[in-house]
C-alpha positions as CSV (number, residue, x, y, z in Angstrom):
1,M,-18.8,34.9,27.6
2,K,-16.0,32.4,28.1
3,K,-16.8,28.8,27.3
4,E,-16.5,26.2,30.0
5,M,-13.5,23.9,29.5
6,K,-14.2,20.4,28.2
7,T,-11.9,18.0,30.0
8,I,-11.5,14.6,28.3
9,S,-9.1,11.7,28.5
10,L,-6.3,11.2,25.9
11,T,-7.9,7.8,25.1
12,D,-11.3,9.4,24.3
13,F,-9.7,12.0,22.1
14,I,-7.6,9.4,20.1
15,D,-10.7,7.2,19.7
16,F,-12.4,10.3,18.2
17,V,-9.5,10.9,15.8
18,S,-9.7,7.4,14.6
19,K,-13.4,7.6,13.8
20,T,-14.8,8.6,10.4
21,G,-18.1,10.2,9.2
22,S,-21.0,10.1,11.6
23,T,-19.2,7.9,14.1
24,K,-17.2,11.0,15.1
25,Q,-20.4,12.6,16.3
26,T,-21.4,9.4,18.1
27,Q,-18.0,9.4,19.9
28,V,-18.4,13.0,21.1
29,S,-22.0,12.3,22.2
30,K,-20.8,9.3,24.2
31,V,-18.1,11.3,26.0
32,K,-20.3,14.3,26.6
33,N,-23.2,12.3,28.1
34,R,-21.1,9.8,30.1
35,D,-21.5,9.8,33.9
36,S,-18.8,11.4,36.0
37,Y,-15.8,9.3,36.7
38,H,-16.1,6.8,39.6
39,P,-13.3,4.4,40.6
40,A,-15.7,1.5,40.8
41,K,-16.3,1.8,37.0
42,D,-12.6,2.0,36.1
43,Y,-12.2,-1.6,35.0
44,Y,-8.4,-1.6,35.0
45,K,-7.8,0.7,37.9
46,Y,-6.6,-2.1,40.2
47,I,-4.2,-3.7,37.8
48,R,-2.9,-0.3,36.5
49,E,-2.2,1.0,40.0
50,G,-0.8,-2.3,41.0
51,I,1.8,-2.3,38.3
52,V,2.9,1.2,39.2
53,E,3.1,0.5,42.9
54,T,5.0,-2.7,42.3
55,H,7.7,-0.7,40.4
56,Q,7.7,2.1,43.0
57,N,8.4,-0.5,45.7
58,D,11.1,-2.2,43.6
59,G,9.0,-5.3,43.3
60,G,9.7,-7.9,40.6
61,K,7.9,-10.3,38.4
62,K,6.7,-12.4,41.4
63,Q,4.9,-9.4,42.8
64,L,3.3,-8.6,39.4
65,K,2.0,-12.1,39.2
66,E,0.6,-11.8,42.8
67,L,-1.7,-9.0,41.5
68,I,-3.7,-11.6,39.7
69,Q,-3.9,-13.9,42.8
70,N,-5.0,-10.9,45.0
71,A,-7.7,-9.7,42.6
72,T,-11.1,-9.7,44.4
73,D,-13.4,-9.7,41.3
74,P,-13.5,-13.2,39.7
75,R,-15.1,-11.7,36.6
76,K,-11.9,-9.7,35.8
77,I,-9.3,-12.3,36.6
78,D,-8.9,-13.7,33.1
79,N,-8.4,-10.2,31.6
80,Y,-6.1,-9.3,34.4
81,K,-4.0,-12.4,33.7
82,T,-3.8,-11.5,30.0
83,T,-2.7,-8.0,31.0
84,I,0.0,-9.1,33.4
85,D,1.2,-11.8,31.0
86,G,1.5,-9.2,28.3
87,Y,3.4,-6.8,30.6
88,L,5.8,-9.6,31.7
89,K,6.4,-10.3,28.0
90,F,7.3,-6.7,27.5
91,L,9.7,-6.6,30.5
92,G,11.4,-9.8,29.4
93,R,15.0,-9.7,30.7
94,K,15.2,-5.9,30.7
95,E,16.9,-4.2,33.7
96,V,14.3,-1.7,34.9
97,T,14.2,1.0,37.6
98,W,11.2,3.2,38.3
99,I,11.3,6.9,37.5
100,E,8.4,9.2,38.1
101,P,6.6,10.0,34.8
102,P,5.8,13.6,33.9
103,F,2.3,14.9,33.1
104,N,0.9,18.0,31.5
105,H,-2.3,19.3,29.8
106,W,-2.8,19.8,26.1
107,I,-5.2,22.7,25.8
108,T,-6.6,23.6,22.4
109,G,-9.4,26.2,22.6
110,D,-11.6,25.1,25.4
111,L,-10.6,21.4,25.1
112,D,-8.3,20.1,27.9
113,I,-6.7,16.7,27.5
114,K,-4.4,15.3,30.3
115,I,-1.2,14.0,28.9
116,N,-0.2,11.4,31.5
117,P,2.0,8.4,30.7
118,E,1.4,6.0,33.6
119,I,4.8,4.2,33.5
120,G,8.3,5.7,33.9
121,L,11.2,3.3,33.7
122,E,14.9,3.4,33.2
123,I,15.2,0.5,30.8
124,N,18.7,-0.7,30.5
125,G,19.7,2.8,31.5
126,K,17.4,4.7,29.1
127,P,14.6,6.9,30.5
128,T,11.4,5.6,28.9
129,Y,7.8,6.9,29.6
130,L,4.9,4.8,28.5
131,K,1.2,5.4,28.0
132,L,-0.6,2.1,28.7
133,Y,-3.2,0.8,26.2
134,F,-5.5,-1.7,27.8
135,K,-8.1,-2.3,25.1
136,A,-8.7,-5.8,23.6
137,D,-8.4,-4.4,20.1
138,K,-4.9,-4.4,18.7
139,L,-3.2,-1.0,18.9
140,S,-2.6,0.3,15.4
141,K,0.7,2.0,14.4
142,I,-1.1,5.3,13.5
143,K,-3.0,5.4,16.8
144,A,0.2,4.9,18.7
145,S,1.9,7.6,16.6
146,Q,-0.9,10.1,17.4
147,I,-0.5,9.4,21.1
148,M,3.3,9.6,21.0
149,N,3.2,12.9,19.1
150,L,1.2,14.5,21.9
151,L,3.4,13.0,24.6
152,E,6.5,14.3,22.8
153,S,5.0,17.8,22.2
154,K,3.8,18.4,25.7
155,L,6.4,16.6,27.9
156,R,9.7,16.9,26.1
157,K,10.8,19.9,28.2
158,E,10.2,18.0,31.4
159,V,12.5,15.0,30.8
160,A,16.2,14.3,30.0
161,D,17.4,14.7,26.4
162,D,17.9,11.0,25.9
163,A,14.4,10.1,27.2
164,V,11.9,8.5,24.9
165,F,8.1,8.4,24.9
166,G,6.0,5.4,23.9
167,V,2.8,3.5,24.1
168,L,2.5,-0.1,25.4
169,D,-0.2,-2.4,24.0
170,I,-0.1,-4.1,27.3
171,Q,-2.2,-7.2,26.5
172,R,0.2,-8.1,23.7
173,G,3.4,-6.9,25.3
174,K,4.2,-4.7,22.3
175,A,5.7,-1.3,22.8
176,F,5.8,1.6,20.2
177,V,8.5,4.1,20.9
178,N,9.0,7.5,19.4
179,E,12.8,7.3,18.9
180,E,12.7,10.1,16.3
181,K,10.9,12.5,18.7
182,D,8.3,13.0,15.9
183,T,5.7,15.7,16.2
184,T,4.6,16.0,12.6
185,L,1.0,14.9,13.3
186,L,0.3,17.9,15.5
187,P,-1.5,20.0,12.8
188,L,-3.8,17.1,12.2
189,L,-4.4,16.7,16.0
190,V,-5.1,20.4,16.4
191,G,-7.7,20.2,13.6
192,E,-9.3,17.2,15.2
193,A,-9.5,19.0,18.6
194,M,-11.2,21.9,16.9
195,S,-13.7,19.5,15.2
196,F,-14.4,17.8,18.6
197,Q,-15.2,21.1,20.2
198,A,-17.5,22.2,17.3
199,I,-19.5,18.9,17.4
200,W,-19.7,19.1,21.2
201,D,-21.1,22.6,21.1
202,L,-23.8,21.7,18.6
203,L,-25.0,18.6,20.4
């Protein structure tokens, strides 16, 4: 009998990879028992989609700042401001033009992970595709490398040769970019995917 596919986010998978010992099981249990996705529970949905739409409509920094002013939930405004400030820091004086980012699925066994950089920009003429990292915790170099290895391995065939993939720690305005097109962490990630599935099936 064929197993049902387990669909999880890239963020959830990388969080699992970074865990050690029994906390790996805790992470799988959290993902497995979580309620189905609902937009109302997606904390950064408004600001994430707002950034994308601003670029798609050729908006500038003024329009990005207006996202904070137009936010309707006062409890989120401080975090939204931190996020936009970090994004503006990343943009700096770069010349940017929106390009549609690719997406694909990384399937290992019965685990399905959507590989979806939210941002596609020509930055000073160079196609750059970025996964956005919204968490308050600082993004580590190894975590960024794991994400970029998956982006590179699944999306390279869908973009120009000179394109690069990266991860943006948006609250700090710090981008990690895979200039070397590195995929050396794939064996580790495949092993972690198999481990995730085994734990899931035993819970």
